[in-house]
N, C-alpha and C positions, 0 to 999 in steps of 0.2 A: 509789584516784583514777587510778593510771595505768591501770588497766581501762578507767575509765570514760571516759578521754580517747581510749584506742586503740578504744571503740565508738563514740564520737563521729567520729572522723577516718574509721572504717568507713563509717558512715553517711552521711557527708559526701561521700565517694568515690563510694559507690552513688548517690547523688541525683545529682552530677555527671555520672556515667556515663548513667544515665536521661535526663538532659537532653538529653546529648551524642547519645545515641543517636535522640531525638525530632528533632533537628535535623539529620539525615541528609539532603542533597539528593537529590531525588526526579529520577531520570535517567528520559527519555523518549526512544524511539526513532521517527523520522520516517522513513517508506519510500516513496518516489515511485513513480508508475506508469512505465513504459518497454518493456511486452511481453517479449520475450524477454530484453532487457537485466537483467529482475531476477536473472539469474543473478549478475551482480556483487555484489548486494546480499548473497547467501552469502559470498563471497570477503571482502566488507568484514565482517561478521557473525565470520567465523573470527578474523579479528584482535582484534574486540573480546571476542571469549571468551578467547583467550589472556592478553589484560591482567585478567582477571577482573572485568570493570566490569557491576554488576548492572543489569537493566532493569527499571524500576518500572511502565512502560506503554508502550505501542505504537499508533500509528495508521499506517494503510497506505492507498495507493489502487493500484487496479488490480492489475498483479503484485505491488506492495507489499503489497496485501491478502493474497494468497496467502500470501507469505514471511512477513507480520508475523503473520497468525494462526495457522500452524503453529508460529512460534516462540512464539506464547504461550500455545501447548497444551503447550508443553515439546519440542518437536523441536529438536534442535541441529544444528549445520552438518554434521556426520558422517552425519547421517541426511538432510539436505536435499540435500546437494549430488549424491549419487547419483540422488535423485527427479528435479534439474533434468538431469542429464548422461545418465542412461539411459532418460530417458522418451519414447514417442513423443507428442510435445507435439501434431502436427498432428491427429493421430487424438483426441486426449483433448479437443482443443478444437473440432473440427468434428463429432465422434461418426462420423468416418470408418470404412467397415465394408471390410476386406480382402477377405473372402468375396466381395464384390460389385464389386470394384475394376475388373472384367474386361467388366462388364455396364453399358451405355451407359444402359439405364431398368431400375429392377426397383422391385418395389414388396414390403413388409415393414414389419411394425408401422403399419400405416395411415400409413406414409411413401414417399415417390417418392425413390428413389435414383439417381444419376447418375455413373455410374465410382464407386459407393460413398459418395459424399456425399449425405447426406439434405436433402430439401427439405420443410419442412412445407406441408401444404394450407390455409394459413390465411394472413390478410392482416398478419401482426403484424411489425412491421419486425424485419428480420435474417435473415440466412441459415441460421444452425446455432442448435441448441437448447442447446448446451452440458451436456447431460446427464450426460454421460460426466465431465465435469471436477467438477460438483457431486457426483455419487454418490461419487467418489474422495476428494474434501475431507472430505464426510459421513463417511465410514468411518474416516479418518484422525482425525478429532476423536473420533468415537465410541471408537476404540481408547484413546485417553488419558481417556475418561470425562468428556470436555468438549464434548457438542454444542451446549450453551447458551452463550451469552455470560457467563453470570453465575457459570459452571463453569470459566471458564479460570482457570488458575494465574497469568497475568499478563493485567492490562485490556488489553483490545483494543477499538479500532474501527477503522471503515474508511468509506470515502465514496462515495457513489454520487449520482446526479443523476438529477432528473425530466427526461426528454427535452424534452416538449413545452414546458413553461414554464420550462426551463434554472436550475433550481434545486438547490443543493447539498442533500444529506442525510445527515447523520452517522448511521451505524447501530453499534448498540451492546445492543441487545436480540434476543431470540428466536434461532433457528437460525443458528449463525456461517454454516454453508456457505451458506445462503439469500444472507445480507448479501454474503459474498465473491464468490459467484456474481453478485450484481446488480454489484458494483464493478468485475468485470473485462468487464462486456457492452459491448465495444466496438460503437458504434451501425453499424447496419447489417450488422455481420459477425456477433455474436452476438444473439439475441434477448433481449430485456430480461428482467431478472430482476423478481422478485415478491417485495415485503416489505409486510406489512400492507396487503395489496391495492392496493399502488402499484406501478407498473411503473418501475423503474429502469435505467439505464444506466451506464456507465464513469464514475467519478468523476473520471476526469482531463478530463471536459468541463467541470468548474467549479473543482476544487482537486486539482491532481496533485502537490502536496506540501503535506499537512496539518500544516504546524508550528504554525498558528493553533490546531487542534483538539487537539494535544498540550499546549501551553503555556497554553491557556484553559480547555478543559474538563477535562481530564485533569491539570492543575496540575503539569506538570513544572517544575523550577527548572533544569535542565540538560538541552539536548537533543543527541541523536546523530542527524544528519540524514544520510541517503545518498541523493543525486539523482542520478538518472540521466538527466537532462536535459545535452546536448550544446550544443545552441544557443541561446543566453537570450535570450525574447523581448524586444522593445522597447516601451518605450509610446509612445503616439501623441498628438501635441500635440491639446488640443482647440480652439486658437487659430485657425481656420480655417472658411471658410464651408462648403466641402466638408464637414465634420464636421457642420454644423448640418443641411445636406441630407440627408445619408445617416442621421442620428437620427431626422428627419422621416420619411422614406421607409421606413426601417426600421419604425416605429411604425405607420404606415397598413398595411403588408403583415401585420405581424405582428396585427393587429386582423381583418383579412380570413381569414388562414388559423387563426387561433385558439390561436397559440401565440408562443412568445420565440425562434423558432428563428432567424429572420433577424437579428434584433438580437445573437443571440449570435454568428453567423457574420460580422457586421461589425464589432463592437466586441471580440470574444474577452476576455470577462470572465475568463477562465480566466488568461491572460496576465498580466493585472493582479493577480489573485490570487497568482500565482506569484511576481512581484516583491515584492508587499507582504510577503509572506512570507518570502522569502530576505532584505530588509533588515531583519527583525523581529530576526534571530539577532543574540545578544551575543557579547562577547568569550568567555564561560566556555562556551559552545556549541561542538561539533565538526562540522563540514560536510565532509562525504567526496564527492568528484563523480569517479567512477572515468571514465577516458578510453576513451571507447568509439566512436571512430571507426570507421566502416566496417561497424559494428554496426547492425540495425534491429529495428522491432517484431516482426518474423518470422523472426528469425536463430535459430530453434530447431534447427539443426543442433547434434549432441553436440559436436563438436569446437569448435564455437564458443560453445558454453556454458561447455566447460573453460576456453577461454582468456578470457571474461568473467568468469568466478570467479576468473583469476589476476589481471584488471585491478582487480577489486575488492579484492582483498587488497593489491596496491600503492597503491591510494589511499588505504586505510586506513593503511598504513604512512606515507604521505606526513605523517599527523597524528601521529607517534609521541610529538611532544614533549607535545601537549595530551592525548593518551591517557594517557601516563606522569602528569603533572600531576593528571589525574583519579584516575588508580588511586591516588596518595598521599592525594589528598585523602578517598577513601573509605576508606582503609587502616583507620584507628581505628574504622569500622562493622562492617567485612566479618570 
């Protein structure tokens, strides 16, 4: 009889343990865009790693898509930090050739180079091809055996935008490097990326902090958000005649040029989306906002990168209470 009771107790404990495991909250990581300031995301992730908090899904925009995709591929901060601090980012993003830097004009690979910077002879919007950053990312994903989204150890998606129609597009299928290259395509600087025959530009144009993507599409229960935004946008009141006139004028102009660009410039839907996402955060979510005053989109100097990584660590440590609470909450499942 005692043996039977023991077996029943063990069975009940096993069932309870299985139920407990299934109930583990799903942790989602959100990485914003911000150009070179993305180095601060590495610093924040260093602290998250130290607390041993597992990440179940990731979404990123622009530079956040680079950090997020590599993290989803299995790269950790000890590998990502030197990538940021020792990289020639100007050359990487612009395909600049040092061997042609002393020539005003040069022809190579069917391209015209001006002081080493390539300019394509086609009408596509954007100065630089971004081929080198694409090749580097694709190589890094291949090294981890996850060139495609469905091969990534951690589910990941990134955000791009259709330039002319000003529509957001969440990218989570196909070749990862193609999607990330599209997400970082700053309009007029980098040529649009192409995914499924659709030309896409920087996702920050529509959704620079994809909280809604991780919460709704990736079904995360608790979010860790690393936001590089320094000056928060403000909403504009709709209750004035100027707003009505502006809306009408934008609609007319958009009709004639065949796009929604004028409406985007006047209304800035990305700002409203950002505020909506920010306001959707709950008490259990962890919001990390590094202090990066004095740094900009193109602060790619290696010393600046090192300092921004440090600022990211400091910002994460300011959330030590929440990080500890989350760690304790997850302890039974780890």
